[in-house]
Structures are given as C-alpha cells and as structure tokens.
MMTF fields as JSON, N, C-alpha, C and O atoms, coordinates in Angstrom:
{
  "mmtfVersion": "1.0.0",
  "mmtfProducer": "UNKNOWN",
  "numBonds": 507,
  "numAtoms": 508,
  "numGroups": 127,
  "numChains": 1,
  "numModels": 1,
  "chainsPerModel": [1],
  "groupsPerChain": [127],
  "chainIdList": ["A"],
  "bondAtomList": [4, 2, 8, 6, 12, 10, 16, 14, 20, 18, 24, 22, 28, 26, 32, 30, 36, 34, 40, 38, 44, 42, 48, 46, 52, 50, 56, 54, 60, 58, 64, 62, 68, 66, 72, 70, 76, 74, 80, 78, 84, 82, 88, 86, 92, 90, 96, 94, 100, 98, 104, 102, 108, 106, 112, 110, 116, 114, 120, 118, 124, 122, 128, 126, 132, 130, 136, 134, 140, 138, 144, 142, 148, 146, 152, 150, 156, 154, 160, 158, 164, 162, 168, 166, 172, 170, 176, 174, 180, 178, 184, 182, 188, 186, 192, 190, 196, 194, 200, 198, 204, 202, 208, 206, 212, 210, 216, 214, 220, 218, 224, 222, 228, 226, 232, 230, 236, 234, 240, 238, 244, 242, 248, 246, 252, 250, 256, 254, 260, 258, 264, 262, 268, 266, 272, 270, 276, 274, 280, 278, 284, 282, 288, 286, 292, 290, 296, 294, 300, 298, 304, 302, 308, 306, 312, 310, 316, 314, 320, 318, 324, 322, 328, 326, 332, 330, 336, 334, 340, 338, 344, 342, 348, 346, 352, 350, 356, 354, 360, 358, 364, 362, 368, 366, 372, 370, 376, 374, 380, 378, 384, 382, 388, 386, 392, 390, 396, 394, 400, 398, 404, 402, 408, 406, 412, 410, 416, 414, 420, 418, 424, 422, 428, 426, 432, 430, 436, 434, 440, 438, 444, 442, 448, 446, 452, 450, 456, 454, 460, 458, 464, 462, 468, 466, 472, 470, 476, 474, 480, 478, 484, 482, 488, 486, 492, 490, 496, 494, 500, 498, 504, 502],
  "bondOrderList": [1, 1, 1, 1, 1, 1, 1, 1, 1, 1, 1, 1, 1, 1, 1, 1, 1, 1, 1, 1, 1, 1, 1, 1, 1, 1, 1, 1, 1, 1, 1, 1, 1, 1, 1, 1, 1, 1, 1, 1, 1, 1, 1, 1, 1, 1, 1, 1, 1, 1, 1, 1, 1, 1, 1, 1, 1, 1, 1, 1, 1, 1, 1, 1, 1, 1, 1, 1, 1, 1, 1, 1, 1, 1, 1, 1, 1, 1, 1, 1, 1, 1, 1, 1, 1, 1, 1, 1, 1, 1, 1, 1, 1, 1, 1, 1, 1, 1, 1, 1, 1, 1, 1, 1, 1, 1, 1, 1, 1, 1, 1, 1, 1, 1, 1, 1, 1, 1, 1, 1, 1, 1, 1, 1, 1, 1],
  "groupList": [{"groupName": "MET", "atomNameList": ["N", "CA", "C", "O"], "elementList": ["N", "C", "C", "O"], "formalChargeList": [0, 0, 0, 0], "bondAtomList": [1, 0, 2, 1, 3, 2], "bondOrderList": [1, 1, 2], "singleLetterCode": "M", "chemCompType": "L-PEPTIDE LINKING"}, {"groupName": "ASP", "atomNameList": ["N", "CA", "C", "O"], "elementList": ["N", "C", "C", "O"], "formalChargeList": [0, 0, 0, 0], "bondAtomList": [1, 0, 2, 1, 3, 2], "bondOrderList": [1, 1, 2], "singleLetterCode": "D", "chemCompType": "L-PEPTIDE LINKING"}, {"groupName": "LYS", "atomNameList": ["N", "CA", "C", "O"], "elementList": ["N", "C", "C", "O"], "formalChargeList": [0, 0, 0, 0], "bondAtomList": [1, 0, 2, 1, 3, 2], "bondOrderList": [1, 1, 2], "singleLetterCode": "K", "chemCompType": "L-PEPTIDE LINKING"}, {"groupName": "TYR", "atomNameList": ["N", "CA", "C", "O"], "elementList": ["N", "C", "C", "O"], "formalChargeList": [0, 0, 0, 0], "bondAtomList": [1, 0, 2, 1, 3, 2], "bondOrderList": [1, 1, 2], "singleLetterCode": "Y", "chemCompType": "L-PEPTIDE LINKING"}, {"groupName": "ALA", "atomNameList": ["N", "CA", "C", "O"], "elementList": ["N", "C", "C", "O"], "formalChargeList": [0, 0, 0, 0], "bondAtomList": [1, 0, 2, 1, 3, 2], "bondOrderList": [1, 1, 2], "singleLetterCode": "A", "chemCompType": "L-PEPTIDE LINKING"}, {"groupName": "GLU", "atomNameList": ["N", "CA", "C", "O"], "elementList": ["N", "C", "C", "O"], "formalChargeList": [0, 0, 0, 0], "bondAtomList": [1, 0, 2, 1, 3, 2], "bondOrderList": [1, 1, 2], "singleLetterCode": "E", "chemCompType": "L-PEPTIDE LINKING"}, {"groupName": "ILE", "atomNameList": ["N", "CA", "C", "O"], "elementList": ["N", "C", "C", "O"], "formalChargeList": [0, 0, 0, 0], "bondAtomList": [1, 0, 2, 1, 3, 2], "bondOrderList": [1, 1, 2], "singleLetterCode": "I", "chemCompType": "L-PEPTIDE LINKING"}, {"groupName": "PHE", "atomNameList": ["N", "CA", "C", "O"], "elementList": ["N", "C", "C", "O"], "formalChargeList": [0, 0, 0, 0], "bondAtomList": [1, 0, 2, 1, 3, 2], "bondOrderList": [1, 1, 2], "singleLetterCode": "F", "chemCompType": "L-PEPTIDE LINKING"}, {"groupName": "THR", "atomNameList": ["N", "CA", "C", "O"], "elementList": ["N", "C", "C", "O"], "formalChargeList": [0, 0, 0, 0], "bondAtomList": [1, 0, 2, 1, 3, 2], "bondOrderList": [1, 1, 2], "singleLetterCode": "T", "chemCompType": "L-PEPTIDE LINKING"}, {"groupName": "HIS", "atomNameList": ["N", "CA", "C", "O"], "elementList": ["N", "C", "C", "O"], "formalChargeList": [0, 0, 0, 0], "bondAtomList": [1, 0, 2, 1, 3, 2], "bondOrderList": [1, 1, 2], "singleLetterCode": "H", "chemCompType": "L-PEPTIDE LINKING"}, {"groupName": "ASN", "atomNameList": ["N", "CA", "C", "O"], "elementList": ["N", "C", "C", "O"], "formalChargeList": [0, 0, 0, 0], "bondAtomList": [1, 0, 2, 1, 3, 2], "bondOrderList": [1, 1, 2], "singleLetterCode": "N", "chemCompType": "L-PEPTIDE LINKING"}, {"groupName": "TRP", "atomNameList": ["N", "CA", "C", "O"], "elementList": ["N", "C", "C", "O"], "formalChargeList": [0, 0, 0, 0], "bondAtomList": [1, 0, 2, 1, 3, 2], "bondOrderList": [1, 1, 2], "singleLetterCode": "W", "chemCompType": "L-PEPTIDE LINKING"}, {"groupName": "LEU", "atomNameList": ["N", "CA", "C", "O"], "elementList": ["N", "C", "C", "O"], "formalChargeList": [0, 0, 0, 0], "bondAtomList": [1, 0, 2, 1, 3, 2], "bondOrderList": [1, 1, 2], "singleLetterCode": "L", "chemCompType": "L-PEPTIDE LINKING"}, {"groupName": "SER", "atomNameList": ["N", "CA", "C", "O"], "elementList": ["N", "C", "C", "O"], "formalChargeList": [0, 0, 0, 0], "bondAtomList": [1, 0, 2, 1, 3, 2], "bondOrderList": [1, 1, 2], "singleLetterCode": "S", "chemCompType": "L-PEPTIDE LINKING"}, {"groupName": "ARG", "atomNameList": ["N", "CA", "C", "O"], "elementList": ["N", "C", "C", "O"], "formalChargeList": [0, 0, 0, 0], "bondAtomList": [1, 0, 2, 1, 3, 2], "bondOrderList": [1, 1, 2], "singleLetterCode": "R", "chemCompType": "L-PEPTIDE LINKING"}, {"groupName": "GLN", "atomNameList": ["N", "CA", "C", "O"], "elementList": ["N", "C", "C", "O"], "formalChargeList": [0, 0, 0, 0], "bondAtomList": [1, 0, 2, 1, 3, 2], "bondOrderList": [1, 1, 2], "singleLetterCode": "Q", "chemCompType": "L-PEPTIDE LINKING"}, {"groupName": "PRO", "atomNameList": ["N", "CA", "C", "O"], "elementList": ["N", "C", "C", "O"], "formalChargeList": [0, 0, 0, 0], "bondAtomList": [1, 0, 2, 1, 3, 2], "bondOrderList": [1, 1, 2], "singleLetterCode": "P", "chemCompType": "L-PEPTIDE LINKING"}, {"groupName": "GLY", "atomNameList": ["N", "CA", "C", "O"], "elementList": ["N", "C", "C", "O"], "formalChargeList": [0, 0, 0, 0], "bondAtomList": [1, 0, 2, 1, 3, 2], "bondOrderList": [1, 1, 2], "singleLetterCode": "G", "chemCompType": "PEPTIDE LINKING"}, {"groupName": "VAL", "atomNameList": ["N", "CA", "C", "O"], "elementList": ["N", "C", "C", "O"], "formalChargeList": [0, 0, 0, 0], "bondAtomList": [1, 0, 2, 1, 3, 2], "bondOrderList": [1, 1, 2], "singleLetterCode": "V", "chemCompType": "L-PEPTIDE LINKING"}],
  "groupTypeList": [0, 1, 2, 3, 1, 4, 5, 6, 7, 6, 8, 9, 3, 10, 2, 10, 2, 6, 11, 2, 8, 12, 11, 2, 3, 12, 10, 4, 2, 5, 13, 6, 6, 14, 0, 15, 8, 4, 13, 1, 12, 1, 14, 16, 4, 6, 5, 17, 18, 6, 5, 5, 6, 5, 10, 10, 7, 17, 5, 3, 7, 16, 1, 6, 2, 2, 10, 14, 17, 5, 3, 1, 2, 6, 2, 15, 0, 6, 17, 9, 0, 6, 2, 2, 18, 0, 12, 2, 10, 10, 3, 13, 11, 6, 5, 3, 10, 18, 14, 18, 2, 10, 3, 10, 3, 3, 3, 8, 5, 17, 2, 2, 7, 10, 14, 4, 13, 14, 3, 8, 10, 0, 10, 2, 12, 3, 1],
  "groupIdList": [1, 2, 3, 4, 5, 6, 7, 8, 9, 10, 11, 12, 13, 14, 15, 16, 17, 18, 19, 20, 21, 22, 23, 24, 25, 26, 27, 28, 29, 30, 31, 32, 33, 34, 35, 36, 37, 38, 39, 40, 41, 42, 43, 44, 45, 46, 47, 48, 49, 50, 51, 52, 53, 54, 55, 56, 57, 58, 59, 60, 61, 62, 63, 64, 65, 66, 67, 68, 69, 70, 71, 72, 73, 74, 75, 76, 77, 78, 79, 80, 81, 82, 83, 84, 85, 86, 87, 88, 89, 90, 91, 92, 93, 94, 95, 96, 97, 98, 99, 100, 101, 102, 103, 104, 105, 106, 107, 108, 109, 110, 111, 112, 113, 114, 115, 116, 117, 118, 119, 120, 121, 122, 123, 124, 125, 126, 127],
  "secStructList": [7, 7, 7, 7, 7, 7, 4, 4, 4, 2, 2, 2, 2, 2, 2, 7, 6, 2, 2, 2, 2, 2, 2, 2, 2, 2, 6, 1, 2, 2, 2, 2, 2, 2, 2, 2, 2, 2, 2, 2, 6, 6, 1, 7, 4, 4, 4, 4, 6, 2, 2, 2, 2, 2, 2, 2, 2, 4, 4, 4, 1, 7, 7, 6, 6, 6, 7, 2, 2, 2, 2, 2, 2, 2, 2, 2, 2, 2, 2, 2, 2, 2, 2, 2, 2, 2, 2, 2, 6, 6, 3, 3, 3, 3, 3, 3, 3, 3, 3, 7, 7, 7, 1, 7, 6, 6, 7, 7, 6, 6, 7, 7, 7, 1, 3, 3, 3, 3, 3, 3, 3, 2, 2, 2, 2, 6, 7],
  "xCoordList": [-99.317, -98.134, -97.217, -96.932, -96.768, -95.845, -94.454, -94.089, -93.686, -92.293, -91.534, -91.801, -90.603, -89.829, -88.814, -87.992, -88.869, -87.883, -86.786, -86.895, -85.743, -84.708, -83.84, -83.165, -83.848, -83.076, -81.632, -80.928, -81.173, -79.77, -79.436, -78.268, -80.444, -80.223, -80.225, -80.276, -80.171, -80.3, -79.249, -79.559, -78.026, -76.963, -77.275, -77.109, -77.719, -78.031, -79.28, -79.341, -80.262, -81.511, -81.277, -81.85, -80.449, -80.196, -79.181, -79.021, -78.503, -77.457, -78.026, -77.348, -79.271, -79.863, -81.363, -82.049, -81.87, -83.292, -84.201, -85.392, -83.648, -84.473, -85.11, -86.19, -84.461, -85.014, -86.256, -87.121, -86.364, -87.606, -88.732, -89.884, -88.389, -89.362, -89.808, -90.988, -88.868, -89.214, -90.147, -91.11, -89.886, -90.742, -92.16, -93.138, -92.261, -93.572, -94.257, -95.452, -93.499, -94.05, -94.565, -95.664, -93.787, -94.194, -95.447, -96.19, -95.676, -96.848, -98.068, -99.145, -97.903, -99.039, -100.036, -99.644, -101.314, -102.367, -102.156, -102.317, -101.797, -101.599, -100.444, -100.54, -99.377, -98.226, -98.599, -98.225, -99.329, -99.758, -100.638, -100.471, -101.557, -102.436, -101.61, -101.879, -100.618, -99.767, -98.984, -98.887, -98.433, -97.671, -98.588, -98.213, -99.781, -100.749, -101.175, -101.298, -101.399, -101.803, -100.723, -101.02, -99.475, -98.373, -98.341, -98.158, -98.515, -98.508, -99.678, -99.518, -100.841, -102.024, -101.867, -102.532, -100.983, -100.681, -99.48, -98.916, -99.101, -97.967, -96.644, -95.788, -96.479, -95.243, -94.628, -95.334, -93.337, -92.738, -93.436, -93.785, -93.632, -94.343, -93.688, -94.378, -92.371, -91.672, -92.063, -91.94, -92.529, -92.906, -94.0, -94.111, -94.798, -95.852, -95.335, -96.013, -94.132, -93.601, -92.191, -91.589, -91.668, -90.265, -89.945, -88.894, -90.833, -90.565, -90.444, -89.538, -91.34, -91.304, -90.063, -89.443, -89.699, -88.512, -87.271, -86.467, -87.116, -85.917, -85.887, -84.824, -87.042, -87.082, -86.912, -86.253, -87.5, -87.503, -86.414, -86.067, -85.868, -84.879, -83.566, -82.592, -83.535, -82.358, -81.087, -79.996, -81.219, -80.029, -79.356, -78.217, -80.052, -79.491, -78.76, -78.172, -78.796, -78.041, -76.556, -76.174, -75.709, -74.267, -73.814, -74.493, -72.687, -72.117, -71.716, -70.885, -72.3, -72.057, -70.59, -70.075, -69.926, -68.522, -67.593, -66.523, -68.003, -67.165, -67.455, -66.557, -68.709, -69.062, -70.21, -71.36, -69.895, -70.904, -71.627, -72.836, -70.899, -71.506, -72.601, -73.689, -72.31, -73.286, -74.486, -75.631, -74.224, -75.267, -76.215, -77.435, -75.644, -76.46, -77.24, -78.38, -76.648, -77.348, -78.573, -79.604, -78.47, -79.618, -80.743, -81.906, -80.407, -81.437, -82.062, -83.275, -81.238, -81.762, -82.665, -83.695, -82.285, -83.109, -84.471, -85.494, -84.489, -85.765, -86.621, -87.827, -86.006, -86.736, -87.284, -88.397, -86.505, -86.932, -88.119, -89.061, -88.067, -89.187, -90.453, -91.524, -90.318, -91.476, -92.034, -93.251, -91.173, -91.622, -92.436, -93.488, -91.955, -92.687, -94.068, -95.056, -94.131, -95.414, -96.362, -97.538, -95.854, -96.697, -97.209, -98.386, -96.353, -96.776, -97.845, -98.813, -97.657, -98.631, -99.994, -101.024, -99.994, -101.232, -101.727, -102.387, -101.403, -101.939, -101.428, -102.129, -100.204, -99.559, -98.375, -97.683, -98.161, -97.095, -96.034, -96.347, -94.776, -93.672, -93.756, -93.975, -93.585, -93.634, -92.427, -92.139, -91.708, -90.584, -89.628, -90.051, -88.351, -87.361, -86.602, -86.715, -85.836, -84.979, -85.777, -85.348, -86.923, -87.757, -87.32, -87.157, -87.134, -86.693, -87.744, -88.926, -87.309, -88.187, -88.278, -87.269, -89.501, -89.697, -89.352, -89.787, -88.578, -88.269, -89.515, -90.242, -89.773, -90.955, -90.73, -91.685, -89.487, -89.183, -88.155, -86.967, -88.599, -87.734, -86.641, -85.636, -86.808, -85.838, -84.731, -83.712, -84.925, -83.935, -83.651, -84.498, -82.497, -82.168, -81.017, -80.768, -80.307, -79.217, -79.769, -80.78, -79.112, -79.532, -80.602, -81.04, -81.035, -82.033, -81.383, -80.29, -82.041, -81.471, -81.842, -81.048, -83.024, -83.541, -83.694, -84.356, -83.085, -83.202, -84.016, -84.699, -83.946, -84.639, -85.272, -84.759, -86.395, -87.107, -88.001, -88.047, -88.702, -89.565, -91.009, -91.499, -91.673, -93.113, -93.853, -93.334, -95.066, -95.93, -97.288, -97.653, -98.033, -99.399, -100.331, -99.94, -101.546, -102.574, -102.902, -103.24, -102.808, -103.073, -104.502, -104.746, -105.434, -106.812, -106.932, -107.782, -106.091, -106.132, -105.682, -106.115, -104.812, -104.289, -105.373, -105.279, -106.394, -107.427, -108.757, -109.75, -108.791, -110.031, -110.226, -111.213],
  "yCoordList": [50.352, 49.552, 50.281, 51.469, 49.543, 50.094, 50.21, 49.482, 51.133, 51.257, 50.097, 49.732, 49.529, 48.402, 48.898, 49.762, 48.358, 48.651, 47.603, 46.504, 47.949, 46.992, 46.539, 45.513, 47.274, 46.928, 46.588, 47.446, 45.368, 45.007, 44.881, 44.736, 44.934, 44.792, 46.137, 46.174, 47.232, 48.564, 48.829, 49.426, 48.394, 48.609, 47.889, 48.453, 46.665, 45.873, 46.412, 46.465, 46.807, 47.318, 48.613, 48.811, 49.473, 50.766, 50.694, 51.66, 49.572, 49.432, 49.412, 49.816, 48.945, 48.818, 49.097, 48.526, 49.979, 50.326, 49.136, 49.179, 48.079, 46.916, 46.298, 45.714, 46.416, 45.805, 46.548, 45.953, 47.837, 48.577, 48.056, 47.967, 47.718, 47.131, 45.762, 45.419, 44.988, 43.674, 43.836, 43.08, 44.8, 45.051, 45.381, 44.893, 46.204, 46.553, 45.304, 45.103, 44.465, 43.228, 42.311, 41.768, 42.139, 41.244, 41.741, 40.948, 43.045, 43.621, 43.706, 44.114, 43.327, 43.326, 42.246, 41.195, 42.517, 41.597, 40.18, 39.212, 40.052, 38.735, 37.98, 36.776, 38.678, 38.044, 37.581, 36.487, 38.409, 38.044, 36.8, 35.889, 36.76, 35.592, 34.342, 33.273, 34.466, 33.322, 32.825, 31.62, 33.752, 33.358, 32.763, 31.808, 33.319, 32.771, 31.367, 30.476, 31.176, 29.858, 28.821, 27.729, 29.157, 28.239, 27.918, 26.763, 28.919, 28.721, 27.86, 26.994, 28.09, 27.295, 25.831, 24.955, 25.576, 24.2, 23.632, 22.607, 24.312, 23.917, 23.905, 23.059, 24.825, 24.983, 26.34, 27.221, 26.536, 27.853, 28.914, 28.66, 30.077, 31.151, 31.504, 31.834, 31.438, 31.826, 30.963, 31.407, 29.748, 28.879, 29.505, 29.188, 30.378, 31.033, 32.08, 32.427, 32.584, 33.673, 33.402, 34.268, 32.225, 31.941, 32.078, 32.605, 31.613, 31.677, 33.129, 33.464, 33.985, 35.393, 36.085, 36.898, 35.765, 36.385, 35.994, 36.852, 34.707, 34.259, 34.752, 35.094, 34.789, 35.246, 36.755, 37.222, 37.522, 38.974, 39.691, 40.828, 39.035, 39.694, 38.923, 39.425, 37.718, 36.86, 37.451, 37.205, 38.226, 38.802, 39.858, 40.245, 40.324, 41.353, 40.772, 41.511, 39.466, 38.817, 38.925, 38.841, 39.109, 39.106, 37.725, 36.727, 37.675, 36.411, 35.587, 36.02, 34.417, 33.572, 33.158, 32.979, 33.007, 32.585, 33.716, 33.471, 34.943, 36.088, 36.63, 37.135, 36.526, 37.11, 36.336, 36.774, 35.207, 34.347, 35.062, 34.897, 35.861, 36.571, 37.527, 37.548, 38.316, 39.268, 38.531, 38.943, 37.455, 36.615, 36.1, 36.184, 35.571, 35.044, 36.146, 35.925, 37.33, 38.449, 38.874, 39.211, 38.862, 39.225, 38.219, 38.606, 36.935, 35.91, 36.097, 35.959, 36.407, 36.629, 37.856, 37.855, 38.891, 40.099, 39.793, 40.284, 38.989, 38.624, 37.827, 38.051, 36.905, 36.173, 37.106, 36.915, 38.111, 39.119, 39.919, 40.204, 40.278, 40.996, 40.148, 40.632, 38.877, 37.98, 37.855, 37.851, 37.755, 37.662, 38.888, 38.766, 40.075, 41.319, 41.322, 41.708, 40.895, 40.859, 39.861, 40.16, 38.69, 37.655, 38.083, 37.89, 38.653, 39.096, 40.176, 40.187, 41.08, 42.155, 41.599, 42.235, 40.416, 39.817, 38.681, 37.755, 38.76, 37.861, 36.426, 35.479, 36.275, 34.968, 35.017, 36.029, 33.921, 33.84, 32.841, 31.803, 33.171, 32.287, 31.039, 31.145, 29.842, 28.619, 27.71, 26.903, 27.818, 26.915, 27.513, 28.113, 27.341, 27.794, 26.602, 25.484, 26.849, 25.835, 24.677, 23.524, 24.993, 23.998, 23.925, 24.952, 22.72, 22.523, 23.067, 22.739, 23.892, 24.476, 23.506, 22.992, 23.267, 22.424, 23.249, 24.393, 22.668, 23.356, 23.416, 22.428, 24.552, 24.673, 24.031, 23.779, 23.765, 23.067, 21.992, 22.286, 20.77, 19.681, 19.34, 18.736, 19.71, 19.362, 20.397, 20.14, 21.552, 22.614, 23.178, 23.866, 22.906, 23.403, 24.402, 25.059, 24.531, 25.498, 26.908, 27.252, 27.713, 29.091, 29.277, 30.406, 28.227, 28.365, 29.039, 28.656, 30.022, 30.807, 30.269, 30.358, 29.721, 29.368, 27.864, 27.209, 27.327, 25.904, 25.685, 24.669, 26.633, 26.502, 27.838, 28.905, 27.752, 28.977, 28.702, 27.584, 29.732, 29.627, 29.346, 29.715, 28.673, 28.416, 29.327, 29.707, 29.658, 30.516, 29.857, 29.014, 30.248, 29.753, 30.915, 31.921, 30.769, 31.782, 31.822, 30.795, 32.977, 33.12, 32.681, 32.179, 32.869, 32.48, 30.96, 30.482, 30.19, 28.736, 28.238, 27.182, 29.008, 28.585, 28.569, 27.837, 29.383, 29.506, 28.881, 29.036, 28.187, 27.512, 26.214, 25.514],
  "zCoordList": [10.986, 11.196, 12.175, 12.024, 13.173, 14.151, 13.562, 12.639, 14.108, 13.73, 14.373, 15.518, 13.644, 14.161, 15.176, 14.869, 16.375, 17.406, 17.271, 17.814, 16.552, 16.181, 17.351, 17.256, 18.433, 19.63, 19.258, 18.725, 19.522, 19.277, 17.792, 17.431, 16.937, 15.494, 14.769, 13.54, 15.509, 14.922, 13.843, 12.813, 14.07, 13.085, 11.782, 10.701, 11.882, 10.687, 9.994, 8.765, 10.778, 10.225, 9.443, 8.371, 9.976, 9.333, 8.195, 7.449, 8.058, 7.041, 5.623, 4.678, 5.468, 4.137, 4.238, 5.085, 3.368, 3.385, 3.111, 3.42, 2.536, 2.185, 3.425, 3.335, 4.577, 5.801, 6.263, 6.906, 5.952, 6.244, 5.346, 5.769, 4.119, 3.193, 3.695, 3.612, 4.211, 4.771, 5.963, 6.09, 6.839, 7.998, 7.531, 8.098, 6.505, 5.954, 5.397, 5.613, 4.679, 4.122, 5.236, 5.129, 6.288, 7.375, 8.101, 8.68, 8.068, 8.713, 7.805, 8.242, 6.559, 5.631, 6.066, 6.573, 5.863, 6.297, 5.769, 6.513, 4.489, 3.897, 4.569, 4.807, 4.864, 5.529, 6.932, 7.354, 7.639, 8.997, 8.951, 9.761, 8.021, 7.883, 7.573, 8.121, 6.711, 6.37, 7.591, 7.824, 8.36, 9.546, 10.607, 11.287, 10.752, 11.704, 11.291, 12.132, 10.003, 9.512, 9.791, 10.275, 9.49, 9.78, 11.273, 11.657, 12.099, 13.547, 13.998, 14.858, 13.427, 13.785, 13.388, 13.94, 12.429, 12.01, 12.776, 12.393, 13.859, 14.711, 13.965, 14.223, 13.059, 12.301, 12.631, 13.122, 12.377, 12.579, 11.726, 10.573, 12.287, 11.585, 10.258, 9.293, 10.203, 8.977, 7.789, 6.647, 8.025, 6.905, 6.044, 4.86, 6.621, 5.85, 4.878, 3.91, 5.135, 4.31, 3.793, 3.157, 4.056, 3.737, 2.254, 1.891, 1.41, -0.033, -0.487, -1.25, -0.03, -0.422, 0.137, -0.549, 1.379, 1.966, 1.176, 0.811, 0.914, 0.203, -1.239, -1.758, -1.883, -3.278, -3.414, -4.343, -2.498, -2.633, -1.848, -2.168, -0.821, 0.028, 0.129, 0.69, -0.405, -0.287, -0.859, -0.343, -1.92, -2.55, -1.673, -1.932, -0.643, 0.231, 1.437, 2.227, 1.574, 2.637, 2.311, 1.144, 3.328, 3.062, 2.596, 2.836, 1.943, 1.487, 2.714, 3.513, 2.857, 4.025, 4.126, 5.229, 3.009, 3.024, 3.456, 4.013, 3.197, 3.545, 4.935, 5.609, 5.365, 6.651, 7.297, 7.262, 7.874, 8.501, 9.633, 9.795, 10.423, 11.548, 11.105, 11.681, 10.083, 9.547, 8.954, 9.144, 8.245, 7.649, 8.739, 8.602, 9.811, 10.906, 11.607, 12.016, 11.754, 12.401, 11.606, 12.189, 10.279, 9.444, 9.653, 9.778, 9.691, 9.933, 11.318, 11.478, 12.306, 13.65, 13.683, 14.357, 12.963, 12.91, 12.294, 12.773, 11.24, 10.61, 11.595, 11.691, 12.322, 13.357, 14.418, 14.908, 14.771, 15.751, 15.224, 15.963, 13.945, 13.318, 13.371, 13.737, 13.0, 13.004, 14.409, 14.592, 15.393, 16.784, 17.168, 17.796, 16.792, 17.113, 16.456, 17.08, 15.201, 14.482, 15.144, 15.351, 15.47, 16.066, 17.444, 17.752, 18.262, 19.59, 19.48, 20.24, 18.529, 18.322, 17.902, 18.126, 17.295, 16.794, 17.68, 17.209, 18.964, 19.984, 19.874, 20.231, 19.379, 19.345, 20.3, 20.408, 20.978, 21.954, 21.507, 20.926, 21.788, 21.445, 22.31, 23.517, 21.714, 22.508, 22.328, 23.211, 21.202, 20.984, 19.954, 18.965, 20.203, 19.239, 18.673, 19.176, 17.633, 17.016, 16.399, 16.445, 15.831, 15.164, 13.706, 13.047, 13.211, 11.824, 10.861, 10.971, 9.927, 8.912, 7.743, 7.262, 7.3, 6.11, 4.878, 4.745, 3.99, 2.739, 1.888, 1.783, 1.283, 0.435, -0.919, -1.654, -1.253, -2.494, -2.166, -2.031, -2.04, -1.596, -2.597, -2.22, -3.861, -4.891, -5.026, -5.667, -4.433, -4.564, -3.188, -2.619, -2.65, -1.319, -1.329, -0.318, -2.455, -2.531, -2.385, -2.998, -1.583, -1.397, -0.341, -0.115, 0.305, 1.365, 2.568, 2.984, 3.112, 4.196, 5.58, 6.516, 5.704, 7.024, 7.186, 6.381, 8.219, 8.537, 9.796, 9.933, 10.714, 11.996, 12.364, 12.025, 13.064, 13.434, 14.644, 15.158, 15.084, 16.267, 15.903, 14.836, 16.843, 16.722, 17.696, 18.745, 17.319, 18.128, 18.239, 17.42, 19.258, 19.398, 19.661, 20.253, 19.224, 19.437, 20.922, 21.51, 21.521, 22.959, 23.308, 24.405, 22.386, 22.644, 22.785, 23.535, 22.072, 22.164, 23.536, 23.998, 24.177, 25.472, 26.547, 27.532, 26.343, 27.379, 26.974, 27.685, 25.858, 25.43, 26.173, 25.943]
}
C-alpha cells in the first residue's frame, strides 16, 4: 500500500489518525474490488464502499451545523483518496458530480455523500 499524498488535505488528514485507517481500508483488496465493481456498472466508485465509510468513519466527521467548511473538506479528502486508489488500479476519472444512490432508501438522515465521481477501466477505453 502506498502512502497517501494528502496534498491540499494534509491538515485534515493529520488532524485525526482515523483518516490513516480509512486510507488503509480503501486500499484493501475487498474495497478496491467494490469500487471497481461500482465503476464497471457506471456508478460512482464510492457506492461500493459508502455504507462502510458512513458506518465506520461517519462519527469522525465534524458537526455540519458547527463547521460546514471542515465537513465538506473531509468529504473532498475522501473523494481524493478514492481517486488516488482508482488511478493506481488502472481506472480513469470520467465524470464528477454524479448523484449517489442511497444504499438504504428508507433512511437518509446522517448520509454524508450525495454526489461523487465516476471512473472507467482504462482497458475498456481501448477495447
């Protein structure tokens, strides 16, 4: 697993050790397969791991009512992490701001992600 190059998110990444755990989770083989599968179905990559992220890391998000900017930066950092993982695994970014399907249509309170990026397998582009 590569070290995460947080770039503009370095302050947020270093603020809490949990984000290093998230980086490790996103690089796990099962997570990569889930994100690739979502992408192969023309869905945002995060849909493959959204339930685990929200269930296991959601409590570490800042309070949206108290600090919307920090809350949004954490979501952007997670998107940035996913992008790094996908690029490393031969997937290319193709579209942003795609509506994320809720994994539980009856419960939407506390959902962190509404929109995310889609990726495509680079091998598909040349088939």
